[in-house]
C-alpha positions in Angstrom: 0.0 0.4 0.1 1.2 3.2 -0.8 1.9 6.1 1.6 -1.3 8.0 2.6 0.3 10.5 5.6 -0.4 13.5 3.1 -3.5 14.7 3.3 -5.9 17.2 1.5 -6.4 19.1 4.6 -2.6 20.4 5.0 -3.0 21.4 2.0 -3.9 25.4 1.9 -4.7 25.5 -2.0 -7.0 22.3 -1.9 -8.8 23.6 0.9 -9.2 27.0 -0.5 -11.1 25.6 -3.4 -12.8 22.5 -1.2 -16.6 24.1 -1.9 -15.8 24.8 -5.6 -14.6 21.5 -6.1 -17.8 20.0 -4.1 -20.3 21.9 -6.7 -18.2 19.8 -9.7 -18.9 16.8 -8.1 -22.2 17.5 -7.5 -23.2 18.7 -10.9 -22.3 15.3 -12.2 -23.7 13.5 -9.3 -27.1 15.2 -9.9 -26.7 14.7 -13.9 -25.8 10.7 -13.5 -28.9 10.3 -10.9 -31.2 12.3 -12.9 -31.1 10.3 -15.7 -31.9 7.0 -13.8 -35.3 8.7 -13.8 -35.5 11.6 -16.0 -36.8 9.4 -18.7 -39.7 8.0 -16.7 -41.7 11.2 -17.6 -41.2 10.5 -21.1 -42.2 6.7 -20.9 -45.6 7.4 -22.3 -44.3 9.5 -25.0 -41.7 7.1 -26.0 -44.7 4.3 -26.1 -47.0 6.3 -28.5 -43.9 7.4 -30.5 -42.1 4.1 -30.9 -45.5 1.9 -30.7 -44.3 -0.4 -27.9 -45.9 -1.5 -24.9 -45.0 0.0 -21.6 -42.9 -3.2 -20.2 -40.5 -3.0 -23.2 -40.3 1.0 -22.8 -39.2 0.6 -19.6 -35.7 -0.7 -20.6 -34.8 2.6 -21.3 -34.5 3.1 -17.6 -34.0 -0.2 -16.4 -31.0 -0.9 -18.6 -29.3 2.5 -17.8 -29.5 1.7 -13.9 -28.5 -2.2 -14.4 -25.3 -1.2 -16.1 -24.2 0.8 -13.6 -25.2 -1.6 -11.2 -23.3 -4.0 -12.9 -20.0 -2.0 -12.7 -20.3 0.2 -9.9 -18.4 -1.8 -7.5 -15.5 -2.2 -9.9 -15.0 1.4 -10.4 -14.9 1.9 -6.6 -12.1 -0.8 -6.4 -10.2 0.9 -9.2 -10.5 4.3 -7.9 -9.0 3.2 -4.8 -6.3 1.6 -6.5 -5.3 4.6 -9.4 -6.9 7.4 -7.9 -10.3 8.1 -7.5 -10.0 11.7 -8.7 -8.8 10.2 -12.0 -11.4 7.3 -12.5 -14.5 10.5 -11.8 -12.5 12.5 -14.7 -12.5 10.0 -17.3 -16.2 9.1 -15.9 -17.5 12.5 -17.1 -16.2 12.3 -20.4 -17.9 8.9 -21.2 -21.2 10.2 -19.4 -21.2 13.2 -21.8 -20.4 10.9 -24.7 -23.2 8.6 -23.5 -25.9 11.7 -23.6 -25.2 12.9 -27.1 -25.5 9.2 -28.3 -28.9 8.9 -26.7 -30.5 12.3 -27.9 -29.3 10.6 -31.7 -31.1 7.5 -31.2 -34.0 6.7 -33.5 -34.4 3.2 -32.0 -35.3 1.4 -29.1 -32.0 -0.9 -29.0 -29.4 2.5 -30.1 -31.1 4.2 -27.5 -30.6 1.3 -24.9 -26.8 0.9 -26.2 -26.3 4.3 -25.6 -27.6 4.3 -22.4 -25.1 1.7 -21.6 -22.3 3.8 -22.7 -23.9 6.8 -20.5 -24.2 4.2 -17.4 -20.5 3.2 -17.4 -19.5 7.0 -17.3 -22.2 7.5 -14.5 -20.7 4.6 -12.4 -17.3 6.1 -12.2 -18.6 9.3 -11.1 -20.9 7.9 -8.8 -18.5 4.9 -7.4 -16.0 7.9 -6.4 -17.4 11.6 -5.7 -18.3 10.6 -2.2 -14.9 9.5 -1.3 -13.3 12.6 -2.9 -15.7 14.1 -0.5 -14.5 12.4 2.6 -11.1 13.0 1.5 -11.0 16.3 1.0 -13.1 17.8 3.8 -12.2 18.2 7.4 -14.1 16.0 9.6 -16.1 19.5 11.5 -17.5 19.9 7.4 -17.7 16.4 6.2 -21.4 15.9 7.5 -22.6 18.9 5.8 -20.4 18.2 2.5 -21.4 14.5 2.2 -25.0 15.9 3.1 -24.9 18.0 0.3 -23.6 15.0 -2.2 -26.6 13.0 -1.1 -29.0 15.6 -1.6 -27.7 15.9 -5.0 -27.9 12.5 -5.2 -31.7 12.2 -4.2 -32.7 15.5 -6.2 -31.5 14.0 -9.0 -33.1 10.6 -8.8 -36.5 12.3 -7.8 -36.2 15.8 -10.0 -36.3 13.5 -13.3 -40.2 13.5 -13.7 -40.3 17.1 -12.8 -37.9 18.1 -14.8 -38.3 16.0 -17.6 -42.0 16.6 -18.0 -40.9 20.3 -18.6 -38.2 19.6 -21.5 -40.3 16.8 -23.2 -43.1 19.1 -23.3 -41.0 22.2 -24.9 -38.3 21.1 -26.6 -38.7 17.1 -27.3 -37.9 14.1 -25.5 -33.9 14.0 -27.2 -33.3 16.9 -25.1 -33.6 15.1 -21.6 -30.3 13.6 -22.8 -28.6 16.5 -24.5 -29.1 19.0 -21.7 -26.4 17.2 -20.1 -23.8 18.0 -22.7 -23.3 22.1 -21.8 -23.6 21.5 -18.1 -20.7 18.6 -18.4 -18.6 20.3 -20.3 -18.8 23.3 -17.8 -18.5 21.2 -15.0 -15.5 19.2 -16.8 -13.6 22.4 -17.6 -14.0 23.4 -14.0 -12.7 20.4 -13.0 -9.6 20.5 -14.9 -9.1 23.9 -13.1 -9.8 22.4 -9.2 -9.7 19.0 -8.8 -6.1 18.1 -7.2 -3.9 15.4 -7.7 -4.8 11.8 -6.1 -3.1 11.3 -3.0 -4.6 8.0 -1.9 -3.4 4.7 -3.7 -4.0 1.4 -2.8 -1.3 -1.3 -4.2 -3.6 -4.1 -5.3 -4.6 -6.1 -8.3 -8.1 -6.3 -10.4 -10.5 -9.0 -8.8 -11.4 -10.3 -12.4 -13.0 -13.4 -11.4 -15.4 -11.4 -8.5 -16.1 -8.7 -11.3 -17.5 -11.1 -13.7 -19.8 -13.2 -11.3 -21.1 -9.5 -10.1 -22.0 -8.4 -13.4 -23.4 -11.7 -14.2 -25.4 -11.6 -11.2 -26.9 -8.2 -11.6 -27.8 -8.9 -15.2 -29.3 -12.4 -14.4 -31.3 -11.1 -11.3 -32.7 -8.0 -13.3 -33.5 -9.5 -16.5 -35.4 -12.3 -14.4 -37.3 -9.7 -12.4 -38.0 -7.3 -15.4 -39.0 -10.1 -18.1 -40.7 -11.7 -15.5 -43.5 -8.9 -15.8 -44.2 -9.8 -19.7 -43.6 -13.5 -19.6 -45.1 -14.4 -16.2 -42.5 -15.8 -13.1 -43.4 -19.2 -13.7 -41.9 -19.2 -17.1 -38.8 -21.7 -17.6 -36.7 -19.2 -19.2 -37.2 -16.7 -15.7 -36.9 -19.5 -13.3 -33.5 -20.6 -15.1 -32.2 -16.5 -15.1 -33.5 -16.3 -11.4 -31.7 -19.4 -10.0 -28.6 -18.6 -12.3 -28.9 -15.4 -10.3 -28.6 -17.2 -7.3 -26.0 -19.4 -8.0 -23.5 -16.4 -9.2 -24.0 -14.4 -6.0 -23.0 -17.3 -3.9 -20.4 -17.7 -6.3 -19.2 -14.1 -5.9 -19.2 -14.3 -2.2 -17.4 -17.3 -1.8 -14.5 -16.1 -4.5 -14.3 -12.4 -2.2 -14.0 -14.4 1.3 -10.8 -16.0 -0.5 -9.3 -13.3 -2.5 -6.3 -11.6 -0.9 -7.7 -8.3 -3.3 -11.5 -8.6 -3.2 -13.6 -6.2 -5.4 -16.1 -6.1 -2.1 -14.2 -5.2 1.2 -17.0 -7.9 2.8 -15.4 -6.5 6.2 -16.8 -2.9 5.7 -20.0 -5.2 6.6 -18.9 -6.2 10.3 -19.6 -2.4 11.4 -23.4 -3.0 12.5 -24.0 0.9 12.1 -22.6 0.8 8.5 -24.8 -1.8 7.7 -27.9 -0.9 8.9 -27.5 2.6 7.1 -26.8 0.8 3.9 -29.9 -1.2 4.3 -32.1 1.7 5.3 -30.9 3.8 2.3 -31.6 0.4 -0.1 -35.2 0.5 1.5 -35.8 4.2 1.4 -34.9 4.0 -2.7 -36.9 1.4 -3.2 -39.7 3.2 -2.0 -39.4 6.0 -3.6 -38.7 4.6 -7.2 -42.1 2.8 -6.5 -43.6 6.7 -6.6 -41.3 7.6 -9.1 -42.3 5.0 -11.9 -46.0 5.2 -11.0 -46.1 9.0 -10.6 -46.1 10.4 -14.1 -48.6 7.7 -15.0 -51.1 8.9 -12.3 -50.5 12.6 -13.0 -50.7 12.2 -17.0 -53.7 9.6 -17.1 -55.7 9.9 -14.4 -55.4 13.6 -13.3 -55.3 14.8 -17.2 -52.3 17.1 -16.8 -50.2 17.4 -19.7 -46.4 16.1 -19.4 -45.6 20.1 -18.6 -48.2 20.8 -15.8 -47.4 16.7 -14.4 -43.9 17.7 -14.4 -44.4 21.1 -12.2 -46.6 19.0 -10.1 -44.1 16.3 -9.2 -41.2 19.1 -8.8 -42.6 19.2 -5.3 -40.6 16.5 -4.0 -37.1 17.8 -5.1 -38.2 21.1 -4.1 -38.8 20.1 -0.5 -35.9 18.3 -0.2 -33.9 21.2 -1.9 -35.2 22.9 1.3 -34.7 20.0 4.2 -31.8 18.3 3.0 -29.0 20.8 3.5 -30.8 21.7 6.6 -30.9 18.1 8.0 -27.1 17.5 6.9 -25.7 20.5 9.0 -28.1 19.5 12.1 -26.7 16.2 11.6 -23.3 17.3 12.4 -24.4 18.9 15.8 -27.1 16.9 17.1 -26.0 13.9 15.5 -27.9 11.8 12.6 -29.8 9.2 14.2 -32.9 10.8 15.4 -33.3 13.0 12.2 -33.3 10.0 9.8 -35.9 8.2 12.3 -38.0 11.1 12.0 -37.7 11.2 8.0 -38.8 8.0 8.2 -42.0 8.2 9.8 -42.8 11.2 7.7 -42.4 9.4 4.8 -44.5 6.3 5.9 -47.1 8.9 6.2 -46.9 10.5 3.0 -46.8 7.1 1.2 -50.0 6.2 3.1 -51.5 9.0 2.0 -50.8 8.6 -1.8 -52.4 5.1 -1.5 -55.5 6.9 -0.9 -55.4 9.3 -4.0 -58.0 8.5 -6.7 -58.9 10.2 -10.0 -61.2 12.7 -8.4 -58.3 14.1 -6.1 -57.6 17.5 -6.1 -54.3 18.7 -7.5 -53.5 20.6 -4.1 -53.8 17.2 -2.2 -51.9 15.7 -4.4 -49.1 18.3 -4.0 -49.6 18.0 -0.2 -48.5 14.2 -0.1 -45.5 14.5 -2.9 -44.1 17.7 -0.9 -44.6 15.5 2.3 -42.8 12.7 0.7 -39.8 15.1 -0.2 -39.5 16.2 3.0 -39.4 13.1 4.8 -36.5 12.1 2.5 -34.6 15.5 3.0 -34.6 14.4 6.6 -33.5 11.2 6.3 -30.8 11.2 3.0 -28.1 13.7 4.5 -27.7 12.3 7.9 -27.9 8.7 6.3 -24.8 9.4 4.1 -23.0 10.9 6.5 -23.4 8.1 8.9 -22.4 5.3 6.1 -19.1 7.5 4.7 -18.1 8.3 8.6 -17.4 4.5 9.6 -14.7 3.6 6.9 -11.2 3.6 7.0 -9.7 6.0 4.6 -8.1 3.6 2.1 -11.5 2.1 1.6 -14.0 5.3 0.8 -13.8 4.7 -3.0 -15.0 0.5 -2.2 -17.7 2.4 0.3 -18.5 5.1 -1.5 -19.4 2.7 -4.6 -21.3 0.1 -2.3 -23.5 3.3 -1.2 -24.0 4.4 -5.2 -24.9 0.6 -5.7 -27.6 -0.4 -3.1 -29.4 3.1 -4.4 -29.1 2.0 -7.7 -30.4 -1.6 -6.8 -32.7 0.1 -5.0 -34.2 1.8 -7.8 -34.3 -1.1 -9.9 -36.0 -3.1 -7.4 -38.7 -0.4 -6.5 -39.5 -0.2 -10.4 -39.9 -3.9 -10.5 -41.7 -4.3 -7.5 -44.1 -1.0 -8.3 -44.4 -2.1 -12.0 -44.9 -6.2 -10.9 -47.7 -5.3 -8.9 -49.1 -2.9 -10.9 -49.7 -5.5 -13.7 -50.3 -8.4 -11.2 -53.6 -6.1 -9.9 -54.5 -4.9 -13.1 -54.7 -8.0 -15.0 -56.6 -9.7 -11.9 -58.9 -6.9 -12.6 -59.1 -6.9 -16.3 -59.2 -10.6 -16.2 -56.4 -11.0 -18.5 -52.9 -10.3 -18.3 -52.3 -6.9 -18.7 -48.4 -5.0 -19.4 -50.0 -1.7 -19.9 -52.9 0.9 -19.4 -56.1 -0.4 -20.1 -57.9 2.3 -22.4 -61.2 3.7 -20.2 -60.9 1.6 -17.5 -59.0 4.5 -15.1 -60.2 2.1 -11.9 -57.9 -0.8 -13.2 -55.0 1.4 -12.4 -55.7 2.9 -9.5 -56.2 -0.6 -8.1 -53.0 -1.4 -8.5 -51.5 2.0 -7.8 -53.3 1.7 -4.3 -51.5 -1.2 -3.8 -48.1 -0.2 -4.8 -48.4 3.0 -2.7 -49.4 0.5 0.4 -46.7 -1.5 -0.3 -43.7 1.3 -0.4 -45.4 2.7 3.2 -44.8 -0.3 4.6 -41.2 -0.5 3.1 -40.6 2.8 4.8 -42.4 1.7 7.9 -39.5 -1.3 8.3 -37.1 0.8 7.8 -38.4 3.4 10.3 -38.6 0.5 12.8 -34.7 -0.4 12.3 -33.9 3.1 12.5 -35.6 3.5 15.8 -34.3 0.2 17.2 -30.9 2.0 16.3 -31.4 4.9 18.0 -32.5 3.1 21.0 -29.5 0.9 21.4 -27.2 3.7 20.5 -28.8 5.9 23.8 -28.8 2.6 25.8 -25.0 2.3 25.2 -24.4 6.2 25.6 -26.0 5.7 29.4 -24.2 2.3 30.4 -20.9 4.8 29.2 -21.9 7.7 31.2 
């Protein structure tokens, strides 16, 4: 392992630019997470223009997230080895190129392939941004800085439908990708000036067996889950894919336990606080993406709003987060993270339950209230939880820990989409009396029945996360009393 005695905190020039560095990181954090969800609002448009069922067009979103999940651990490990800042910079270029290709796409296969290019660049930036922040910022400001990274992660993942609705209505669906290009070039140019040279590098080697096994696990798992919606989960191909996923995951764990230079540092999970925080982050993103995939169809097809006005309605979520999350991150440095994460999850439970009671005649004001409340709850939770995760990690494993945090977020997104659409289509099929993989014209009641079950499920997921966080809060307070 190379020497790591030098720190960025001792470099006055780096410290002077640390907030500008954070802006560069946040711009790419925002864009890469935004592109996981911005397509959602355009799905109804793509369904009409490409004349495809919803279940096929979903691959534009899920293909991007699947590709990120497949390689993000690899790029986190690579960042620890060759330098987190170097990998981040290369990722920005690949992401901008992928965004250009997406806008030029004229068919679904080309668009999905372009999304994979975009995802590779996004995963390189996602895997290393949190580690860079933890390295550069002093401990007294780390919670605030990681909180802001967490804010832009959540903001990007949730702002997609609202921003996408406005862009699709005014410019066309291609521009939901092309908007990344000018912003990305500005951020890249700024990064070339302010990002310092890498100080921390770990002498290691690439874990090729682990990398291939993990990528195979992700691809077979999500292909099985997503294709199961179209073919049915009893189909032999789907069962084979899911068995292959389970087998490859077990093989991956065995390989990692035996490897001298594992892709995933399983020792990270020995810290119960790290593991619990990661699990809660996963559950919250599952719940939020249940909302994210369903809400554009509800706003446009049930409330009769255009993509433009639907975008403004859904904008209440990210606006609430923008206000709350930085305050929550700063407050966590003073009072700790446990109480804030617990309060945020309780607010999310109430909001998801409120969304489960909506129907086609609900007032836009009431819908907006529940959406804003969901944003408040997410804002209270995300920043303190990210601070908890990254503060428990050795400096030489920051890239790996950041990639794990980003991985569970993106897996949560895909699982959320899968759970939401599987429940939606199953309930709709049951009500319709035949297999349904899209909206049924003239039958809003069928969609609403499915939507209600989806949101009740996501409220239960938030409740489980709240109970886990409440248990953590009580345990920590008891241990502090015992020490006193």
